[in-house]
N, C-alpha and C positions, 0 to 999 in steps of 0.2 A: 337776512337783513337784520342789522342791529340798530337799536335806538341810538340817536346821535344828538349831542348838544348843538344848538344852533348859535345862540348868543345870550348874553345877560339881558334881562328885560324887567321893566316895571309891570305892575298889574295892568295898568291902562294900555301900555304898549303891547303886552301879551294878548289882551282881548282884541285889539285892533288887528294884530297879525293873525290870530286864530280865526277871526271872522273871514278873512280873505284867503286863508290857506286851504288847499285841497287835502293836505295831510292832517292826521290826528296829532294834536300838539298837547303837551303838558308843560307846566311851569313848576320845576322842582328845584328848590333852594336857589331861586332866582334865575335859573337857566331854562331856556326854552328847549324842550326835548321833542324830537320827531319820533313818533311811535309807529312801528310797522304794523301792517294788517296781521291779525292773528290767524292761526291754523284752523282747520275744520274741527279737529278734536278739541281745541281750546274753546271754540264757540259752543260745541256740544256740552261741555262741562259748565260753561256760563249759563246756558239754558237750563240744565238740570238743577243748578243751584237756585236759579230764579224760580223754577217750578216748586222746589222744596220750600223756599221762603214764602211764596204766595200761598201755598197750601196751609200755612199757619193761620191764614185769614186774620192777620193783624199787622199793623205797621205798613210801611211802604218799601217796595223793592224797586230799585232803579239800576239800569245797566249802562255801560259805556257804549258809545261815546257820550258822556255827559260830564260837564265840568263840575268839580267839587272844589270850591274856593275855601281853602283851609286857613290861609292868611295872605298877607300882601306879597309873599315870596313863593307861594305854593298853590297851584291849581292842578289837581290830579284828575285823572279819568280812571278810577278804579274799575275793574271788570264788573263788580257787583257791589252795591251798597244797600244797606237796610237801615231804615229809620223807624224808631218805635212810634206808637201812636201819640205819645206825649213828648216827642222830641223838641229840643230847644234849637235844633238846626233849622235854618230857614230854607224853604224851597220856593224858588221863583220860577217864572216861565222859562228862563234860560239856564239856570244852574242851581246847585245846592251850595249854601253858604254856611260853613261851620263843619264841625267834625261829626260824621255819622256814628251811630252806635256800633255798626258792623261794617267792615270793609273786607272784601274778598278779592284777592289777586290770584289768577290762574297763571302759573309759571309757564313761560315760553323761553326757548333758547335766547331770544333777543332781549327779553326783559327780566330774566331771572336775577341777574346781579342787582339791578335797580330795585326790583321788588323786595329783595331780601336785605338790602343795605340802605340805599338812599331813601326810598319811599318808606321803609320801615321806620327810619329815624324821624321822617317828617310826620308820619301818622302818629307815632308815639308822642312827639313834641306837641302836636296840634290837638291832641285830646281824643283821638279815635278810641272807642270803647273796647273793641275786639277786632283782631286781625287774623284772617285765615289765609294761608298760602297753600293752594291746592296744586300738587305736582302731578300732571298727567302721566309722565313717564314712570315715576316711582309709585304712582297710585296711592298717594297718601295726602293727608291734610295736616299742616303744622299750625298750631293754634296758640295765639298770644292774647292775654286778657289784661286790661288795664288794672293796675294796682297803684293807686296814688298818681304820681307823675310818670310812671314807667309801665312798660309792658312786662308781664310775667309770662314766661314760657310754660304753657300747659302740657305740651307734648306733641309728638308726631304720631298720627293715627293711620293705620293701614286700611285697605279696602274692607276688611272683615271686622273692623273695630268701630266704636262709637265714642263720642266725647260729649261732654255737657257744655252747652253754650250759655254763658252767663247773660249775654245780651238778649238771647231769644228765650231763655228760661226753659229750654228743652234739650233732650239728648239728640245728637245728630249722628246718624249712621253714615259713615264715609261712602259706603256703596251707593247711597242715594245721590251723591254728588258726582259720581263717575259713570261713564257709559258702561254697558255690559262688557265683560271681558270677551275678547275675540276668541272664537272657538279655535282650537289648535287645528292646523291643516291636517286633513285626512290623507293617508297614502292613496295613490291612484290604484284603481282596481287592477288586479293581475300583475302588480309590480313586485 
């Protein structure tokens, strides 16, 4: 299942529709997008990222589904967000308002294009501090860090590599963000 645009919408119309919807919805560049349910591996990675961030014992880690209102045309539900202790981003009982210091999207076949293009542009334009794209299939993390008004590409880091997160102020081992590698199948006895 792929994400699909439903219609153009204002912020107020979006929230009214989202409240009544059974589906997970995002408002990206003014279009209401229906987001399909993620896979088990996707959710395992989201959990591992949240565990890693919580182990830092600072800031606030939040997971989708949770609305992040970036501006009047964009309400995303990033897989993981992290807010520093001194964040200027508002947290209400229903949503986050403003740009988080860190947004992480775990790529899925149905959301890969939007995460790498449309949402990238929105997160960059709206002031997200750091953006990670974690690819479960390629087992790597692609990292972008804000420099002025734009994201700077920091690199693509494989399972055995680490990168420095400017938002967190720590080195991040990519292996901590991914489930253990599956053991290679063993040949049957006597074969």
